[in-house]
C-alpha positions in Angstrom: 49.7 24.1 7.5 49.0 24.9 3.6 48.0 21.5 3.2 46.3 20.7 6.2 43.8 24.0 5.8 43.2 22.2 2.2 42.0 19.0 3.5 39.9 20.6 5.8 37.9 23.2 3.4 37.7 19.2 2.2 36.2 17.6 4.7 33.6 20.9 5.1 32.1 20.2 1.9 32.5 16.0 2.3 30.8 15.7 5.0 27.7 17.0 5.2 27.4 16.4 1.7 28.0 12.9 2.2 25.7 12.4 5.4 22.7 14.6 3.6 22.3 12.3 0.4 23.2 8.8 2.6 20.0 10.4 4.5 18.3 10.8 1.2 18.7 7.3 -0.1 17.9 5.8 3.6 14.7 8.1 4.0 13.4 7.3 0.2 13.8 3.8 0.0 12.2 3.0 3.6 9.2 1.1 2.3 7.7 1.1 6.4 7.7 5.2 5.5 5.7 5.2 2.8 2.8 2.8 4.2 2.8 4.8 7.3 2.3 8.2 5.1 -0.5 6.1 2.5 -2.7 5.6 5.9 -2.1 9.3 7.0 -3.1 10.6 4.1 -5.7 8.1 3.3 -3.9 6.8 -0.4 -6.0 3.9 -0.4 -9.4 5.8 -1.5 -7.7 8.8 -3.6 -6.0 6.5 -5.9 -8.1 3.8 -6.1 -5.8 0.9 -5.1 -5.6 -0.9 -2.0 -2.9 -0.9 0.3 -1.4 -4.2 -0.8 -1.2 -3.4 -4.2 0.2 0.4 -3.4 2.9 -1.3 -1.5 3.6 -3.5 -4.8 3.4 -0.6 -6.9 5.9 1.4 -4.3 8.2 -1.3 -4.3 8.7 -1.7 -7.9 9.2 2.0 -8.2 11.8 2.0 -5.5 13.5 -1.1 -7.2 13.3 0.5 -10.8 15.2 3.8 -9.2 17.9 1.6 -7.5 18.5 0.2 -11.0 17.0 -3.2 -10.4 13.8 -2.9 -13.0 14.1 -1.9 -16.6 11.0 -0.1 -16.7 7.9 1.1 -15.0 5.3 -0.8 -17.1 3.2 -2.0 -14.1 -0.1 -3.2 -13.7 -2.5 -3.6 -11.2 -6.1 -3.0 -10.0 -7.5 0.6 -9.8 -11.4 1.0 -8.8 -12.0 -2.7 -9.6 -9.7 -3.1 -13.2 -6.1 -4.5 -13.9 -4.7 -1.3 -15.8 -1.1 0.1 -16.0 -0.3 2.5 -13.0 1.8 4.6 -14.6 1.0 6.9 -18.0 3.9 8.1 -20.6 4.2 11.7 -18.9 5.0 9.8 -15.6 7.1 7.6 -17.0 9.3 10.0 -17.9 9.3 12.1 -15.4 10.6 9.5 -13.3 13.4 8.8 -15.7 15.1 11.9 -14.4 13.8 11.4 -10.7 16.7 7.5 -11.5 19.3 9.9 -13.3 19.1 12.6 -10.5 19.1 9.4 -7.8 22.3 7.7 -10.2 24.2 11.2 -10.0 23.4 11.3 -6.7 25.1 8.2 -5.5 28.5 8.7 -7.4 28.9 12.2 -6.1 28.0 10.8 -2.5 30.6 7.8 -2.7 32.7 9.6 -4.6 32.8 12.3 -1.6 33.0 9.5 0.9 36.4 8.1 -0.6 37.5 11.8 -0.7 36.2 12.1 3.1 38.0 8.9 4.2 41.5 10.6 2.6 40.9 13.8 4.1 40.5 12.4 7.8 42.9 10.3 7.3 45.6 12.7 6.3 44.6 14.9 9.3 44.9 11.7 11.5 48.1 11.0 11.1 49.9 13.9 9.9 47.6 16.9 11.5 45.8 15.4 14.4 45.4 18.4 16.8 43.5 20.2 13.8 41.2 16.7 13.5 38.6 18.1 16.2 38.6 21.4 14.8 37.7 20.4 10.8 35.4 18.4 12.4 33.5 21.4 14.6 33.0 23.6 11.9 32.1 20.6 8.8 29.3 20.6 11.7 27.9 23.9 12.5 28.2 25.6 9.1 25.4 23.0 7.6 23.7 22.6 11.1 23.2 26.9 10.4 22.1 26.7 6.9 19.6 23.8 7.4 18.2 26.0 10.1 17.5 28.7 7.9 16.6 26.3 4.9 14.2 24.5 7.3 12.6 27.9 8.3 11.6 28.6 4.5 10.6 25.3 4.0 8.2 25.7 6.8 6.7 28.7 5.8 5.9 27.9 2.5 6.9 24.5 1.4 5.3 25.1 -1.8 7.3 27.2 -3.6 11.2 25.8 -2.6 9.6 22.6 -3.6 9.4 24.4 -7.3 12.5 25.6 -7.4 14.0 22.2 -6.7 12.3 20.6 -9.5 13.1 24.3 -11.8 16.9 23.7 -10.6 17.4 20.0 -10.7 15.4 19.1 -14.3 15.6 20.5 -17.0 11.8 20.1 -18.4 7.9 20.0 -17.1 7.2 16.4 -16.5 7.5 16.7 -13.2 3.7 19.1 -13.3 1.3 16.2 -12.9 -2.3 16.3 -12.7 -3.2 15.3 -9.0 -7.0 14.6 -11.0 -5.5 11.8 -13.6 -2.0 10.6 -12.9 -1.8 8.1 -9.5 2.1 9.0 -9.8 1.2 13.0 -7.6 -2.1 10.6 -6.2 0.6 8.6 -4.7 3.0 11.1 -3.5 1.6 14.4 -3.3 2.5 17.4 -1.5 2.0 16.2 1.9 4.3 13.2 1.6 7.6 14.8 0.1 7.0 17.9 3.1 7.2 14.4 5.1 9.9 13.4 3.7 12.5 16.4 3.5 11.7 16.9 7.8 12.4 13.3 8.1 15.8 13.9 5.6 16.2 17.0 7.7 15.9 15.6 11.2 18.2 12.9 10.6 20.6 15.2 9.1 20.5 17.3 12.3 21.4 14.5 14.5 24.1 13.2 13.1 25.8 16.8 12.5 25.1 17.1 16.4 26.8 14.0 16.9 29.5 14.7 15.0 30.0 17.6 16.9 30.4 16.7 20.2 32.8 14.0 18.6 35.1 16.9 17.4 34.3 18.7 20.7 35.5 15.7 22.6 39.0 15.6 20.2 39.6 19.1 20.6 39.1 19.2 24.9 41.8 16.0 23.9 44.2 18.5 22.1 43.9 21.4 24.5 44.8 19.1 27.5 48.0 17.6 25.5 48.8 21.5 25.5 48.5 22.3 28.7 
């Protein structure tokens, strides 16, 4: 029984972690999402870069974050002149961002393996607790993300700053929207949209797992009756 509790706790931690970090990856590397937001926020006019070149720069930036590109020395046409897009401060910040993504991959992949082991153990040795484990693993992050969603809705800028202060040990993320193209391409409104998209995907997935847990739990009760 003690071992089943341990593996249930592992599920409580690993399931939402795997889902959330996977959603971050899916959303952050969705080029169609970037193009949609560039048009919505009129980023062509703000940056002086046309949509074709914006998408080229974005694709190269995402390739860098994936580890498929060595640097962010990118040239394109800005206000009619070919120039380097990102300056030193922006490049240094993106080095930190890439490192954060790399650590996220390691955590997500490790947690996914641990989750599969925990679910496999419960399925084989404590099948009657599997539904309960999935239910609890779905419900608590729903409550937490609901509270977080309200806080972010009330004052996104404050919690966006908190995020950077927690995950970065420098102030390189404080960019100038008048001169730095990175923040012109990705303004606060963009990050607000991407955050809500991630939370929405997360909520849908948790609901699906909750339904699965309820179904498994009902089957257990029927067997007992």
